[in-house]
C-alpha positions, -999 to +999 in steps of 0.1 A: -273-850+122-240-865+105-243-846+073-235-812+098-199-830+109-196-845+073-196-806+061-172-791+087-148-818+078-149-805+041-142-769+048-113-777+077-085-782+053-095-749+035-097-729+069-059-746+086-049-729+050-060-696+060-048-693+096-019-706+082-011-681+056-022-654+079+001-663+106+031-666+078+025-631+066+022-616+097+060-633+109+073-619+076+060-587+086+076-584+116+110-597+102+109-571+075+103-545+105+129-551+123+153-557+093+141-520+089+132-532+052+097-528+052+087-495+033+063-482+064+085-493+089+082-471+125+122-465+118+124-449+087+146-425+099+175-446+104+202-446+073+190-475+045+215-480+021+207-472-016+174-448+001+172-411-005+188-388+021+161-376+043+160-339+049+150-322+077+125-294+075+123-270+100+086-263+112+075-224+118+040-222+130+029-251+109+034-236+076+070-231+066+071-267+059+060-263+025+080-232+019+115-252+027+133-259-004+164-277-012+187-277-041+184-298-071+203-318-095+188-323-132+206-336-164+210-316-196+183-339-212+157-328-182+169-288-184+153-291-218+124-308-216+113-283-190+123-252-211+151-242-184+168-207-195+195-192-178+206-156-177+232-141-157+225-113-130+237-074-150+243-041-134+215-016-153+206+021-154+174+026-147+150+055-139+116+043-123+088+065-124+065+068-096+027+075-095+006+089-075-030+099-073-037+141-077-064+161-065-071+198-064-080+212-039-083+249-027-052+272-015-063+273+020-041+307+024-064+321-003-098+311+014-116+338+035-148+332+063-169+362+062-187+369+099-204+398+116-190+415+141-221+418+164-252+400+174-284+404+151-304+393+121-292+385+085-319+405+069-301+409+032-279+385+015-270+390-015-251+356-030-279+337-042-259+303-047-229+285-039-204+287-063-213+325-071-182+344-081-174+376-061-149+409-060-134+420-028-153+448-013-184+435-029-212+435-006-228+404+003-254+404+034-271+434+056-273+426+088-295+445+113-278+448+151-296+465+179-261+477+197-245+487+166-278+509+160-271+525+192-235+527+192-241+549+156-269+569+177-243+576+204-217+585+180-239+613+160-249+626+195-212+631+203-207+644+169-235+671+172-224+679+208-191+675+211-171+690+177-147+717+197-133+711+231-134+685+255-158+664+231-135+656+206-124+626+224-158+612+231-160+617+192-132+593+187-137+568+207-174+565+192-162+566+160-134+535+172-162+515+186-179+516+150-151+507+134-148+476+158-182+465+154-173+461+115-187+493+101-164+507+072-149+538+067-175+548+037-205+538+059-194+559+089-187+586+063-225+584+052-241+588+084-216+617+091-231+632+059-268+623+061-271+627+103-288+596+108-282+562+118-282+532+091-304+503+098-282+479+083-246+470+084-232+458+048-209+426+049-187+430+017-161+402+003-130+400+016-114+390-014-119+377-054-127+348-058-160+322-055-183+313-027-172+274-013-200+276+011-231+294+021-234+288+059-274+302+064-301+319+050-314+355+048-336+360+082-313+338+106-304+347+140-263+356+137-237+363+164-196+362+158-194+328+156-220+324+125-201+318+094-222+332+067-202+327+037-166+310+024-149+326-004-118+309-017-094+327-049-087+298-071-063+318-093-043+293-080-049+261-062-031+232-047-027+198-058-022+168-030-007+137-044-007+106-021+027+089-024+028+053-014+048+045+016+073+026-002+079+056-024+079+083+003+117+081+002+125+096-030+101+124-025+117+156-014+109+195-015+114+208-047+110+172-067+099+177-101+070+158-112+041+160-145+007+162-133-017+147-153-055+155-158-072+132-185-106+146-177-092+182-191-077+169-224-046+189-218-009+182-218+004+172-184+017+206-157+047+204-145+052+211-111+075+210-083+070+199-048+065+227-025+056+208+011+057+177+025+028+165+051+046+156+083+028+123+090+012+094+071-030+088+064-031+059+082-058+044+063-042+043+029-007+044+043+003+073+016+025+102+025+006+135+011+026+163-011+015+193-019+020+216-051+009+251-058-004+252-093-015+285-110-051+283-123-060+318-142-083+300-166-098+283-136-098+247-153-083+232-123-113+227-104-115+211-065-121+178-067-105+170-100-087+133-100-057+131-119-020+112-117+013+125-104+040+112-122+074+118-102+108+113-120+133+098-100+171+102-110+190+074-131+208+050-109+224+017-111+214-014-099+212-049-102+180-063-126+168-097-133+134-111-155+107-111-137+100-147-145+132-158-125+116-147-090+093-174-073+065-153-048+053-177-022+038-143-006+062-147+021+091-143+004+106-139-028+138-162-043+155-174-075+174-209-082+212-202-087+235-219-105+259-231-079+278-254-107+268-272-136+232-290-134+228-279-099+204-251-087+202-239-054+174-217-043+186-185-028+161-159-008+162-122-025+148-090-012+134-071-045+135-034-052+116-014-084+094-034-103+095-028-143+074-042-167+093-072-176+126-067-152+128-065-112+157-048-091+173-071-067+187-051-035+197-085-017+207-118-024+223-118-055+258-110-068+265-097-103+272-121-130+257-151-113+241-171-131+200-178-126+173-198-136+152-171-161+123-199-176+110-228-163+114-220-128+086-229-113+088-265-126+119-266-106+106-253-075+080-277-076+105-303-079+126-288-050+099-284-024+090-323-031+127-336-026+124-308+005+094-328+019+116-358+021+107-375-015+138-381-037+120-369-070+088-382-091+104-367-124+078-344-128+099-319-136+109-340-170+073-343-176+067-374-169+103-384-171+122-407-152+135-393-119+168-380-112+194-408-110+214-386-079+193-378-044+185-346-031+212-328-026+219-311+006+206-331+032+201-321+068+212-333+100+188-364+107+188-384+144+218-402+148+210-442+150+221-463+180+249-482+180+229-515+183+202-504+160+231-504+135+244-536+142+211-551+137+208-533+103+233-544+090+232-582+104+196-578+087+208-568+054+236-594+058+209-627+061 
């Protein structure tokens, strides 16, 4: 029983020392907290001599904090270490070609549909396949109609008994009915000569071209609403070009374009816009424009794809290097030299994009100096300082941090007079 009190007496000095040490540490932490000198103090928004200025960042929707940027000051040595190159905004003359997907389609004004004017049966179809060429007036189908057969019989009777006197009006009326029901003059003359009605009425091709669609087969019942054939004249075709919405303002009726169809292995076709469709295609957000192109040899087949290249008129505009632009996905900005060694981020509005140059519509003035290379490391440093840091020197690839604090601090929450007095008295102790 005596060994346990003796063991406790041996550990008592150590336990007392640990407790005293913890209490001393807590006391020092509290003093530093109220003096505003502790790095993680809750009063870090108050001004502390020697600390980097606090930059206020406005948050919109929770995602803009990462987009905020401030001006950056870098020394000549730091600029050289990250490879910063400067350039001046220049005015250049450009011609920006506009490319659009082009498709060959039939000329709608040269498409005809073959219908029977009477109800009956399609007994003969002289067109065997879709795509078959036909000539204007060529027979394409034979239709049997009871109504038309009866009308022919009436005409022949009127012609037989009414050749003179009052019967002539009856003859003309019957003849007119035959024409309205679709019989041609040659067919009427044939039944007059033979003196008997024709069992089948022949339907002919309304124009020369190719059969684009064969609606039915022989033996099918038909009426005036039944489409039997569709014939298209492809000696002239349309070419539709789908112009992107952003380039629609450049297109007008009469605008010239090169129509290139690589599959044909031929030189591009020169054409001019003859129609602008009044609405945009909602699915693709494009404006459809139309060309009318001669196709005497039939090489421009409907469905053929190609490219329409529009040449815009030359115009003067401000141009900068594409590498100078930082694109966040929501906006674009560049870094402008406001004074030697000081770079300020500025939002810009871009226009035409070339392989290595880009047009600036708003945000810059001619002869202003901007950062043309090394911009992404500079942008990273700017965002770091905007988030409240004073810079880590990573822009200089591991070098020391810039000597000067981050520029252009935003207004922070002012401290109360009592707090300032406590802070100064604390540093003075």
